[in-house]
CHARMM internal coordinates of N, CA and C (Angstrom, degrees):
IC EDIT
DIST 1 N 1 CA 1.4496
DIST 1 CA 1 C 1.5231
ANGL 1 N 1 CA 1 C 108.60
DIST 1 C 2 N 1.3139
ANGL 1 CA 1 C 2 N 117.36
DIHE 1 N 1 CA 1 C 2 N 148.15
DIST 2 N 2 CA 1.4539
ANGL 1 C 2 N 2 CA 119.91
DIHE 1 CA 1 C 2 N 2 CA 179.29
DIST 2 CA 2 C 1.5241
ANGL 2 N 2 CA 2 C 110.14
DIHE 1 C 2 N 2 CA 2 C -103.43
DIST 2 C 3 N 1.3061
ANGL 2 CA 2 C 3 N 115.55
DIHE 2 N 2 CA 2 C 3 N 174.15
DIST 3 N 3 CA 1.4590
ANGL 2 C 3 N 3 CA 121.16
DIHE 2 CA 2 C 3 N 3 CA -178.59
DIST 3 CA 3 C 1.5240
ANGL 3 N 3 CA 3 C 112.44
DIHE 2 C 3 N 3 CA 3 C -98.96
DIST 3 C 4 N 1.3078
ANGL 3 CA 3 C 4 N 117.18
DIHE 3 N 3 CA 3 C 4 N 14.13
DIST 4 N 4 CA 1.4572
ANGL 3 C 4 N 4 CA 121.41
DIHE 3 CA 3 C 4 N 4 CA -177.07
DIST 4 CA 4 C 1.5232
ANGL 4 N 4 CA 4 C 110.71
DIHE 3 C 4 N 4 CA 4 C -65.45
DIST 4 C 5 N 1.3077
ANGL 4 CA 4 C 5 N 116.23
DIHE 4 N 4 CA 4 C 5 N 132.68
DIST 5 N 5 CA 1.4588
ANGL 4 C 5 N 5 CA 122.82
DIHE 4 CA 4 C 5 N 5 CA 174.26
DIST 5 CA 5 C 1.5169
ANGL 5 N 5 CA 5 C 107.29
DIHE 4 C 5 N 5 CA 5 C -115.34
DIST 5 C 6 N 1.3270
ANGL 5 CA 5 C 6 N 116.58
DIHE 5 N 5 CA 5 C 6 N 111.06
DIST 6 N 6 CA 1.4592
ANGL 5 C 6 N 6 CA 120.25
DIHE 5 CA 5 C 6 N 6 CA -177.44
DIST 6 CA 6 C 1.5251
ANGL 6 N 6 CA 6 C 109.20
DIHE 5 C 6 N 6 CA 6 C -65.85
DIST 6 C 7 N 1.3379
ANGL 6 CA 6 C 7 N 117.63
DIHE 6 N 6 CA 6 C 7 N 130.78
DIST 7 N 7 CA 1.4691
ANGL 6 C 7 N 7 CA 120.15
DIHE 6 CA 6 C 7 N 7 CA -179.44
DIST 7 CA 7 C 1.5302
ANGL 7 N 7 CA 7 C 112.12
DIHE 6 C 7 N 7 CA 7 C -67.23
DIST 7 C 8 N 1.2868
ANGL 7 CA 7 C 8 N 115.54
DIHE 7 N 7 CA 7 C 8 N 158.41
DIST 8 N 8 CA 1.4548
ANGL 7 C 8 N 8 CA 121.14
DIHE 7 CA 7 C 8 N 8 CA 176.28
DIST 8 CA 8 C 1.5208
ANGL 8 N 8 CA 8 C 109.83
DIHE 7 C 8 N 8 CA 8 C -62.05
DIST 8 C 9 N 1.3283
ANGL 8 CA 8 C 9 N 116.57
DIHE 8 N 8 CA 8 C 9 N 152.99
DIST 9 N 9 CA 1.4663
ANGL 8 C 9 N 9 CA 121.97
DIHE 8 CA 8 C 9 N 9 CA -178.29
DIST 9 CA 9 C 1.5210
ANGL 9 N 9 CA 9 C 111.83
DIHE 8 C 9 N 9 CA 9 C -56.19
DIST 9 C 10 N 1.3242
ANGL 9 CA 9 C 10 N 117.86
DIHE 9 N 9 CA 9 C 10 N -32.31
DIST 10 N 10 CA 1.4586
ANGL 9 C 10 N 10 CA 121.73
DIHE 9 CA 9 C 10 N 10 CA -178.09
DIST 10 CA 10 C 1.5307
ANGL 10 N 10 CA 10 C 113.03
DIHE 9 C 10 N 10 CA 10 C -76.66
DIST 10 C 11 N 1.3272
ANGL 10 CA 10 C 11 N 116.68
DIHE 10 N 10 CA 10 C 11 N -10.58
DIST 11 N 11 CA 1.4581
ANGL 10 C 11 N 11 CA 121.65
DIHE 10 CA 10 C 11 N 11 CA -177.35
DIST 11 CA 11 C 1.5269
ANGL 11 N 11 CA 11 C 110.97
DIHE 10 C 11 N 11 CA 11 C -72.84
DIST 11 C 12 N 1.3274
ANGL 11 CA 11 C 12 N 116.40
DIHE 11 N 11 CA 11 C 12 N 148.72
DIST 12 N 12 CA 1.4632
ANGL 11 C 12 N 12 CA 120.52
DIHE 11 CA 11 C 12 N 12 CA 175.93
DIST 12 CA 12 C 1.5296
ANGL 12 N 12 CA 12 C 111.39
DIHE 11 C 12 N 12 CA 12 C -71.66
DIST 12 C 13 N 1.3238
ANGL 12 CA 12 C 13 N 118.06
DIHE 12 N 12 CA 12 C 13 N -11.66
DIST 13 N 13 CA 1.4667
ANGL 12 C 13 N 13 CA 122.56
DIHE 12 CA 12 C 13 N 13 CA -179.74
DIST 13 CA 13 C 1.5333
ANGL 13 N 13 CA 13 C 111.99
DIHE 12 C 13 N 13 CA 13 C -100.11
DIST 13 C 14 N 1.3207
ANGL 13 CA 13 C 14 N 118.15
DIHE 13 N 13 CA 13 C 14 N 10.69
DIST 14 N 14 CA 1.4591
ANGL 13 C 14 N 14 CA 122.61
DIHE 13 CA 13 C 14 N 14 CA -174.80
DIST 14 CA 14 C 1.5239
ANGL 14 N 14 CA 14 C 112.81
DIHE 13 C 14 N 14 CA 14 C -66.28
DIST 14 C 15 N 1.3350
ANGL 14 CA 14 C 15 N 118.43
DIHE 14 N 14 CA 14 C 15 N -26.29
DIST 15 N 15 CA 1.4631
ANGL 14 C 15 N 15 CA 121.66
DIHE 14 CA 14 C 15 N 15 CA -171.36
DIST 15 CA 15 C 1.5274
ANGL 15 N 15 CA 15 C 114.64
DIHE 14 C 15 N 15 CA 15 C -94.03
DIST 15 C 16 N 1.3157
ANGL 15 CA 15 C 16 N 118.82
DIHE 15 N 15 CA 15 C 16 N 32.38
DIST 16 N 16 CA 1.4619
ANGL 15 C 16 N 16 CA 122.41
DIHE 15 CA 15 C 16 N 16 CA 177.02
DIST 16 CA 16 C 1.5262
ANGL 16 N 16 CA 16 C 108.61
DIHE 15 C 16 N 16 CA 16 C -65.06
DIST 16 C 17 N 1.3489
ANGL 16 CA 16 C 17 N 119.40
DIHE 16 N 16 CA 16 C 17 N 116.00
DIST 17 N 17 CA 1.4630
ANGL 16 C 17 N 17 CA 121.53
DIHE 16 CA 16 C 17 N 17 CA -174.44
DIST 17 CA 17 C 1.5295
ANGL 17 N 17 CA 17 C 114.03
DIHE 16 C 17 N 17 CA 17 C -70.81
DIST 17 C 18 N 1.3173
ANGL 17 CA 17 C 18 N 118.64
DIHE 17 N 17 CA 17 C 18 N -6.30
DIST 18 N 18 CA 1.4598
ANGL 17 C 18 N 18 CA 120.97
DIHE 17 CA 17 C 18 N 18 CA 179.24
DIST 18 CA 18 C 1.5238
ANGL 18 N 18 CA 18 C 112.28
DIHE 17 C 18 N 18 CA 18 C -84.32
DIST 18 C 19 N 1.3440
ANGL 18 CA 18 C 19 N 116.96
DIHE 18 N 18 CA 18 C 19 N -2.52
DIST 19 N 19 CA 1.4557
ANGL 18 C 19 N 19 CA 121.77
DIHE 18 CA 18 C 19 N 19 CA -177.14
DIST 19 CA 19 C 1.5216
ANGL 19 N 19 CA 19 C 109.80
DIHE 18 C 19 N 19 CA 19 C -137.05
DIST 19 C 20 N 1.3248
ANGL 19 CA 19 C 20 N 116.31
DIHE 19 N 19 CA 19 C 20 N 147.09
DIST 20 N 20 CA 1.4601
ANGL 19 C 20 N 20 CA 120.65
DIHE 19 CA 19 C 20 N 20 CA 178.51
DIST 20 CA 20 C 1.5271
ANGL 20 N 20 CA 20 C 109.04
DIHE 19 C 20 N 20 CA 20 C -63.16
DIST 20 C 21 N 1.3268
ANGL 20 CA 20 C 21 N 118.13
DIHE 20 N 20 CA 20 C 21 N 129.02
DIST 21 N 21 CA 1.4602
ANGL 20 C 21 N 21 CA 120.16
DIHE 20 CA 20 C 21 N 21 CA -179.90
DIST 21 CA 21 C 1.5282
ANGL 21 N 21 CA 21 C 112.74
DIHE 20 C 21 N 21 CA 21 C -70.54
DIST 21 C 22 N 1.3233
ANGL 21 CA 21 C 22 N 117.23
DIHE 21 N 21 CA 21 C 22 N -14.12
DIST 22 N 22 CA 1.4533
ANGL 21 C 22 N 22 CA 120.36
DIHE 21 CA 21 C 22 N 22 CA -177.54
DIST 22 CA 22 C 1.5243
ANGL 22 N 22 CA 22 C 113.44
DIHE 21 C 22 N 22 CA 22 C -93.50
DIST 22 C 23 N 1.3388
ANGL 22 CA 22 C 23 N 117.24
DIHE 22 N 22 CA 22 C 23 N -34.61
DIST 23 N 23 CA 1.4668
ANGL 22 C 23 N 23 CA 118.76
DIHE 22 CA 22 C 23 N 23 CA -176.96
DIST 23 CA 23 C 1.5244
ANGL 23 N 23 CA 23 C 113.27
DIHE 22 C 23 N 23 CA 23 C -127.74
DIST 23 C 24 N 1.3402
ANGL 23 CA 23 C 24 N 117.39
DIHE 23 N 23 CA 23 C 24 N -12.78
DIST 24 N 24 CA 1.4595
ANGL 23 C 24 N 24 CA 120.50
DIHE 23 CA 23 C 24 N 24 CA 179.68
DIST 24 CA 24 C 1.5165
ANGL 24 N 24 CA 24 C 114.43
DIHE 23 C 24 N 24 CA 24 C 85.00
DIST 24 C 25 N 1.3319
ANGL 24 CA 24 C 25 N 118.56
DIHE 24 N 24 CA 24 C 25 N 5.06
DIST 25 N 25 CA 1.4609
ANGL 24 C 25 N 25 CA 122.85
DIHE 24 CA 24 C 25 N 25 CA 179.81
DIST 25 CA 25 C 1.5243
ANGL 25 N 25 CA 25 C 109.48
DIHE 24 C 25 N 25 CA 25 C -64.77
DIST 25 C 26 N 1.3262
ANGL 25 CA 25 C 26 N 117.27
DIHE 25 N 25 CA 25 C 26 N 136.27
DIST 26 N 26 CA 1.4620
ANGL 25 C 26 N 26 CA 120.88
DIHE 25 CA 25 C 26 N 26 CA 178.21
DIST 26 CA 26 C 1.5206
ANGL 26 N 26 CA 26 C 109.99
DIHE 25 C 26 N 26 CA 26 C -67.67
DIST 26 C 27 N 1.3256
ANGL 26 CA 26 C 27 N 116.91
DIHE 26 N 26 CA 26 C 27 N 133.45
DIST 27 N 27 CA 1.4552
ANGL 26 C 27 N 27 CA 123.08
DIHE 26 CA 26 C 27 N 27 CA -178.50
DIST 27 CA 27 C 1.5147
ANGL 27 N 27 CA 27 C 110.50
DIHE 26 C 27 N 27 CA 27 C -103.50
DIST 27 C 28 N 1.3370
ANGL 27 CA 27 C 28 N 116.63
DIHE 27 N 27 CA 27 C 28 N 154.79
DIST 28 N 28 CA 1.4679
ANGL 27 C 28 N 28 CA 120.03
DIHE 27 CA 27 C 28 N 28 CA 177.14
DIST 28 CA 28 C 1.5232
ANGL 28 N 28 CA 28 C 109.91
DIHE 27 C 28 N 28 CA 28 C -67.13
DIST 28 C 29 N 1.3261
ANGL 28 CA 28 C 29 N 117.63
DIHE 28 N 28 CA 28 C 29 N -30.64
DIST 29 N 29 CA 1.4618
ANGL 28 C 29 N 29 CA 124.25
DIHE 28 CA 28 C 29 N 29 CA 170.78
DIST 29 CA 29 C 1.5211
ANGL 29 N 29 CA 29 C 107.39
DIHE 28 C 29 N 29 CA 29 C -165.87
DIST 29 C 30 N 1.3157
ANGL 29 CA 29 C 30 N 116.99
DIHE 29 N 29 CA 29 C 30 N 168.48
DIST 30 N 30 CA 1.4544
ANGL 29 C 30 N 30 CA 121.34
DIHE 29 CA 29 C 30 N 30 CA -173.33
DIST 30 CA 30 C 1.5128
ANGL 30 N 30 CA 30 C 115.36
DIHE 29 C 30 N 30 CA 30 C -81.52
DIST 30 C 31 N 1.3168
ANGL 30 CA 30 C 31 N 118.85
DIHE 30 N 30 CA 30 C 31 N -3.22
DIST 31 N 31 CA 1.4636
ANGL 30 C 31 N 31 CA 121.73
DIHE 30 CA 30 C 31 N 31 CA -179.97
DIST 31 CA 31 C 1.5152
ANGL 31 N 31 CA 31 C 110.48
DIHE 30 C 31 N 31 CA 31 C -107.41
DIST 31 C 32 N 1.3413
ANGL 31 CA 31 C 32 N 116.76
DIHE 31 N 31 CA 31 C 32 N -96.25
DIST 32 N 32 CA 1.4644
ANGL 31 C 32 N 32 CA 119.75
DIHE 31 CA 31 C 32 N 32 CA 179.84
DIST 32 CA 32 C 1.5277
ANGL 32 N 32 CA 32 C 113.14
DIHE 31 C 32 N 32 CA 32 C -59.38
DIST 32 C 33 N 1.3036
ANGL 32 CA 32 C 33 N 117.09
DIHE 32 N 32 CA 32 C 33 N -29.45
DIST 33 N 33 CA 1.4671
ANGL 32 C 33 N 33 CA 120.16
DIHE 32 CA 32 C 33 N 33 CA 178.48
DIST 33 CA 33 C 1.5199
ANGL 33 N 33 CA 33 C 112.20
DIHE 32 C 33 N 33 CA 33 C -63.30
DIST 33 C 34 N 1.3318
ANGL 33 CA 33 C 34 N 116.72
DIHE 33 N 33 CA 33 C 34 N -34.74
DIST 34 N 34 CA 1.4595
ANGL 33 C 34 N 34 CA 119.82
DIHE 33 CA 33 C 34 N 34 CA 177.44
DIST 34 CA 34 C 1.5234
ANGL 34 N 34 CA 34 C 110.22
DIHE 33 C 34 N 34 CA 34 C -68.63
DIST 34 C 35 N 1.3272
ANGL 34 CA 34 C 35 N 117.06
DIHE 34 N 34 CA 34 C 35 N -44.35
DIST 35 N 35 CA 1.4618
ANGL 34 C 35 N 35 CA 120.71
DIHE 34 CA 34 C 35 N 35 CA 179.24
DIST 35 CA 35 C 1.5295
ANGL 35 N 35 CA 35 C 110.07
DIHE 34 C 35 N 35 CA 35 C -62.46
DIST 35 C 36 N 1.3346
ANGL 35 CA 35 C 36 N 117.57
DIHE 35 N 35 CA 35 C 36 N -43.83
DIST 36 N 36 CA 1.4632
ANGL 35 C 36 N 36 CA 120.51
DIHE 35 CA 35 C 36 N 36 CA 175.95
DIST 36 CA 36 C 1.5237
ANGL 36 N 36 CA 36 C 110.54
DIHE 35 C 36 N 36 CA 36 C -57.09
DIST 36 C 37 N 1.3112
ANGL 36 CA 36 C 37 N 116.51
DIHE 36 N 36 CA 36 C 37 N -40.89
DIST 37 N 37 CA 1.4685
ANGL 36 C 37 N 37 CA 122.37
DIHE 36 CA 36 C 37 N 37 CA -179.19
DIST 37 CA 37 C 1.5196
ANGL 37 N 37 CA 37 C 111.13
DIHE 36 C 37 N 37 CA 37 C -62.57
DIST 37 C 38 N 1.3306
ANGL 37 CA 37 C 38 N 117.84
DIHE 37 N 37 CA 37 C 38 N -51.01
DIST 38 N 38 CA 1.4662
ANGL 37 C 38 N 38 CA 119.76
DIHE 37 CA 37 C 38 N 38 CA -176.37
DIST 38 CA 38 C 1.5293
ANGL 38 N 38 CA 38 C 112.58
DIHE 37 C 38 N 38 CA 38 C -73.44
DIST 38 C 39 N 1.3204
ANGL 38 CA 38 C 39 N 118.07
DIHE 38 N 38 CA 38 C 39 N -21.38
DIST 39 N 39 CA 1.4620
ANGL 38 C 39 N 39 CA 120.45
DIHE 38 CA 38 C 39 N 39 CA 177.28
DIST 39 CA 39 C 1.5264
ANGL 39 N 39 CA 39 C 112.42
DIHE 38 C 39 N 39 CA 39 C -83.18
DIST 39 C 40 N 1.3129
ANGL 39 CA 39 C 40 N 117.38
DIHE 39 N 39 CA 39 C 40 N -14.07
DIST 40 N 40 CA 1.4588
ANGL 39 C 40 N 40 CA 121.93
DIHE 39 CA 39 C 40 N 40 CA 179.24
DIST 40 CA 40 C 1.5286
ANGL 40 N 40 CA 40 C 109.01
DIHE 39 C 40 N 40 CA 40 C -74.32
DIST 40 C 41 N 1.3244
ANGL 40 CA 40 C 41 N 117.13
DIHE 40 N 40 CA 40 C 41 N 130.47
DIST 41 N 41 CA 1.4673
ANGL 40 C 41 N 41 CA 121.13
DIHE 40 CA 40 C 41 N 41 CA -178.41
DIST 41 CA 41 C 1.5233
ANGL 41 N 41 CA 41 C 113.12
DIHE 40 C 41 N 41 CA 41 C -60.29
DIST 41 C 42 N 1.3203
ANGL 41 CA 41 C 42 N 117.74
DIHE 41 N 41 CA 41 C 42 N -23.40
DIST 42 N 42 CA 1.4676
ANGL 41 C 42 N 42 CA 120.75
DIHE 41 CA 41 C 42 N 42 CA 177.43
DIST 42 CA 42 C 1.5271
ANGL 42 N 42 CA 42 C 111.65
DIHE 41 C 42 N 42 CA 42 C -66.73
DIST 42 C 43 N 1.3211
ANGL 42 CA 42 C 43 N 116.56
DIHE 42 N 42 CA 42 C 43 N -20.18
DIST 43 N 43 CA 1.4622
ANGL 42 C 43 N 43 CA 121.52
DIHE 42 CA 42 C 43 N 43 CA -176.71
DIST 43 CA 43 C 1.5311
ANGL 43 N 43 CA 43 C 110.76
DIHE 42 C 43 N 43 CA 43 C -117.66
DIST 43 C 44 N 1.3283
ANGL 43 CA 43 C 44 N 116.04
DIHE 43 N 43 CA 43 C 44 N 42.04
DIST 44 N 44 CA 1.4685
ANGL 43 C 44 N 44 CA 121.50
DIHE 43 CA 43 C 44 N 44 CA -178.07
DIST 44 CA 44 C 1.5248
ANGL 44 N 44 CA 44 C 111.93
DIHE 43 C 44 N 44 CA 44 C -59.96
DIST 44 C 45 N 1.3238
ANGL 44 CA 44 C 45 N 117.42
DIHE 44 N 44 CA 44 C 45 N -34.50
DIST 45 N 45 CA 1.4597
ANGL 44 C 45 N 45 CA 120.30
DIHE 44 CA 44 C 45 N 45 CA 178.96
DIST 45 CA 45 C 1.5250
ANGL 45 N 45 CA 45 C 110.43
DIHE 44 C 45 N 45 CA 45 C -63.99
DIST 45 C 46 N 1.3238
ANGL 45 CA 45 C 46 N 116.75
DIHE 45 N 45 CA 45 C 46 N -41.41
DIST 46 N 46 CA 1.4656
ANGL 45 C 46 N 46 CA 120.26
DIHE 45 CA 45 C 46 N 46 CA 177.80
DIST 46 CA 46 C 1.5210
ANGL 46 N 46 CA 46 C 110.16
DIHE 45 C 46 N 46 CA 46 C -64.15
DIST 46 C 47 N 1.3399
ANGL 46 CA 46 C 47 N 117.15
DIHE 46 N 46 CA 46 C 47 N -40.53
DIST 47 N 47 CA 1.4635
ANGL 46 C 47 N 47 CA 120.62
DIHE 46 CA 46 C 47 N 47 CA 178.42
DIST 47 CA 47 C 1.5257
ANGL 47 N 47 CA 47 C 110.25
DIHE 46 C 47 N 47 CA 47 C -61.06
DIST 47 C 48 N 1.3318
ANGL 47 CA 47 C 48 N 116.85
DIHE 47 N 47 CA 47 C 48 N -44.81
DIST 48 N 48 CA 1.4620
ANGL 47 C 48 N 48 CA 120.48
DIHE 47 CA 47 C 48 N 48 CA 179.34
DIST 48 CA 48 C 1.5282
ANGL 48 N 48 CA 48 C 111.01
DIHE 47 C 48 N 48 CA 48 C -62.52
DIST 48 C 49 N 1.3136
ANGL 48 CA 48 C 49 N 116.47
DIHE 48 N 48 CA 48 C 49 N -42.76
DIST 49 N 49 CA 1.4676
ANGL 48 C 49 N 49 CA 119.93
DIHE 48 CA 48 C 49 N 49 CA 179.85
DIST 49 CA 49 C 1.5256
ANGL 49 N 49 CA 49 C 110.79
DIHE 48 C 49 N 49 CA 49 C -66.60
DIST 49 C 50 N 1.3370
ANGL 49 CA 49 C 50 N 117.17
DIHE 49 N 49 CA 49 C 50 N -38.68
DIST 50 N 50 CA 1.4568
ANGL 49 C 50 N 50 CA 121.52
DIHE 49 CA 49 C 50 N 50 CA 178.53
DIST 50 CA 50 C 1.5331
ANGL 50 N 50 CA 50 C 110.15
DIHE 49 C 50 N 50 CA 50 C -65.41
DIST 50 C 51 N 1.3386
ANGL 50 CA 50 C 51 N 116.73
DIHE 50 N 50 CA 50 C 51 N -43.84
DIST 51 N 51 CA 1.4582
ANGL 50 C 51 N 51 CA 119.82
DIHE 50 CA 50 C 51 N 51 CA 178.71
DIST 51 CA 51 C 1.5258
ANGL 51 N 51 CA 51 C 111.11
DIHE 50 C 51 N 51 CA 51 C -62.79
DIST 51 C 52 N 1.3264
ANGL 51 CA 51 C 52 N 117.13
DIHE 51 N 51 CA 51 C 52 N -38.46
DIST 52 N 52 CA 1.4637
ANGL 51 C 52 N 52 CA 120.31
DIHE 51 CA 51 C 52 N 52 CA 176.67
DIST 52 CA 52 C 1.5214
ANGL 52 N 52 CA 52 C 110.58
DIHE 51 C 52 N 52 CA 52 C -64.69
DIST 52 C 53 N 1.3275
ANGL 52 CA 52 C 53 N 116.55
DIHE 52 N 52 CA 52 C 53 N -41.42
DIST 53 N 53 CA 1.4652
ANGL 52 C 53 N 53 CA 121.20
DIHE 52 CA 52 C 53 N 53 CA 177.70
DIST 53 CA 53 C 1.5265
ANGL 53 N 53 CA 53 C 109.91
DIHE 52 C 53 N 53 CA 53 C -60.18
DIST 53 C 54 N 1.3445
ANGL 53 CA 53 C 54 N 116.70
DIHE 53 N 53 CA 53 C 54 N -45.65
DIST 54 N 54 CA 1.4658
ANGL 53 C 54 N 54 CA 120.39
DIHE 53 CA 53 C 54 N 54 CA 179.84
DIST 54 CA 54 C 1.5224
ANGL 54 N 54 CA 54 C 111.47
DIHE 53 C 54 N 54 CA 54 C -61.05
DIST 54 C 55 N 1.3303
ANGL 54 CA 54 C 55 N 116.90
DIHE 54 N 54 CA 54 C 55 N -41.98
DIST 55 N 55 CA 1.4681
ANGL 54 C 55 N 55 CA 120.10
DIHE 54 CA 54 C 55 N 55 CA 177.97
DIST 55 CA 55 C 1.5208
ANGL 55 N 55 CA 55 C 110.89
DIHE 54 C 55 N 55 CA 55 C -61.82
DIST 55 C 56 N 1.3328
ANGL 55 CA 55 C 56 N 116.22
DIHE 55 N 55 CA 55 C 56 N -42.11
DIST 56 N 56 CA 1.4696
ANGL 55 C 56 N 56 CA 120.09
DIHE 55 CA 55 C 56 N 56 CA 179.37
DIST 56 CA 56 C 1.5181
ANGL 56 N 56 CA 56 C 111.04
DIHE 55 C 56 N 56 CA 56 C -63.54
DIST 56 C 57 N 1.3192
ANGL 56 CA 56 C 57 N 116.54
DIHE 56 N 56 CA 56 C 57 N -43.53
DIST 57 N 57 CA 1.4624
ANGL 56 C 57 N 57 CA 120.53
DIHE 56 CA 56 C 57 N 57 CA 179.94
DIST 57 CA 57 C 1.5254
ANGL 57 N 57 CA 57 C 110.09
DIHE 56 C 57 N 57 CA 57 C -66.09
DIST 57 C 58 N 1.3318
ANGL 57 CA 57 C 58 N 116.50
DIHE 57 N 57 CA 57 C 58 N -43.61
DIST 58 N 58 CA 1.4637
ANGL 57 C 58 N 58 CA 120.27
DIHE 57 CA 57 C 58 N 58 CA -179.51
DIST 58 CA 58 C 1.5220
ANGL 58 N 58 CA 58 C 111.14
DIHE 57 C 58 N 58 CA 58 C -60.99
DIST 58 C 59 N 1.3344
ANGL 58 CA 58 C 59 N 117.21
DIHE 58 N 58 CA 58 C 59 N -39.82
DIST 59 N 59 CA 1.4621
ANGL 58 C 59 N 59 CA 118.88
DIHE 58 CA 58 C 59 N 59 CA 179.90
DIST 59 CA 59 C 1.5387
ANGL 59 N 59 CA 59 C 111.49
DIHE 58 C 59 N 59 CA 59 C -71.91
DIST 59 C 60 N 1.3252
ANGL 59 CA 59 C 60 N 116.57
DIHE 59 N 59 CA 59 C 60 N -28.14
DIST 60 N 60 CA 1.4710
ANGL 59 C 60 N 60 CA 120.27
DIHE 59 CA 59 C 60 N 60 CA 177.37
DIST 60 CA 60 C 1.5261
ANGL 60 N 60 CA 60 C 111.40
DIHE 59 C 60 N 60 CA 60 C -74.34
DIST 60 C 61 N 1.3164
ANGL 60 CA 60 C 61 N 116.44
DIHE 60 N 60 CA 60 C 61 N -38.49
DIST 61 N 61 CA 1.4647
ANGL 60 C 61 N 61 CA 121.79
DIHE 60 CA 60 C 61 N 61 CA -174.37
DIST 61 CA 61 C 1.5281
ANGL 61 N 61 CA 61 C 111.94
DIHE 60 C 61 N 61 CA 61 C -91.77
DIST 61 C 62 N 1.2953
ANGL 61 CA 61 C 62 N 116.96
DIHE 61 N 61 CA 61 C 62 N -32.81
DIST 62 N 62 CA 1.4694
ANGL 61 C 62 N 62 CA 120.58
DIHE 61 CA 61 C 62 N 62 CA 179.24
DIST 62 CA 62 C 1.5066
ANGL 62 N 62 CA 62 C 112.65
DIHE 61 C 62 N 62 CA 62 C 73.75
DIST 62 C 63 N 1.2901
ANGL 62 CA 62 C 63 N 117.12
DIHE 62 N 62 CA 62 C 63 N -133.44
DIST 63 N 63 CA 1.4679
ANGL 62 C 63 N 63 CA 123.58
DIHE 62 CA 62 C 63 N 63 CA -175.21
DIST 63 CA 63 C 1.5258
ANGL 63 N 63 CA 63 C 113.74
DIHE 62 C 63 N 63 CA 63 C -64.53
DIST 63 C 64 N 1.3063
ANGL 63 CA 63 C 64 N 118.44
DIHE 63 N 63 CA 63 C 64 N -18.54
DIST 64 N 64 CA 1.4658
ANGL 63 C 64 N 64 CA 121.37
DIHE 63 CA 63 C 64 N 64 CA -177.34
DIST 64 CA 64 C 1.5214
ANGL 64 N 64 CA 64 C 112.17
DIHE 63 C 64 N 64 CA 64 C -73.97
DIST 64 C 65 N 1.3293
ANGL 64 CA 64 C 65 N 118.81
DIHE 64 N 64 CA 64 C 65 N -20.04
DIST 65 N 65 CA 1.4577
ANGL 64 C 65 N 65 CA 122.80
DIHE 64 CA 64 C 65 N 65 CA -174.92
DIST 65 CA 65 C 1.5280
ANGL 65 N 65 CA 65 C 110.41
DIHE 64 C 65 N 65 CA 65 C -84.23
DIST 65 C 66 N 1.3335
ANGL 65 CA 65 C 66 N 116.34
DIHE 65 N 65 CA 65 C 66 N 124.42
DIST 66 N 66 CA 1.4580
ANGL 65 C 66 N 66 CA 119.72
DIHE 65 CA 65 C 66 N 66 CA 178.42
DIST 66 CA 66 C 1.5193
ANGL 66 N 66 CA 66 C 111.92
DIHE 65 C 66 N 66 CA 66 C -112.74
DIST 66 C 67 N 1.3496
ANGL 66 CA 66 C 67 N 117.22
DIHE 66 N 66 CA 66 C 67 N -1.36
DIST 67 N 67 CA 1.4599
ANGL 66 C 67 N 67 CA 121.59
DIHE 66 CA 66 C 67 N 67 CA -176.26
DIST 67 CA 67 C 1.4518
ANGL 67 N 67 CA 67 C 111.31
DIHE 66 C 67 N 67 CA 67 C -87.12
END
COOR INIT
IC SEED 1 N 1 CA 1 C
IC BUILD
């Protein structure tokens, strides 16, 4: 286990790509490692939060969003 303490959401350091923005879990990397993390059944809450985030972004962007 590491000693990393994920910053509060309001912090300017909240977006560190080496850690899950939803739970602070250390990721193998900030790209595929994040997807592996949210697809893992152990992190279902992160997956739900990520899916909600995607829905919010898609509704904000509309047709421009392809992700």
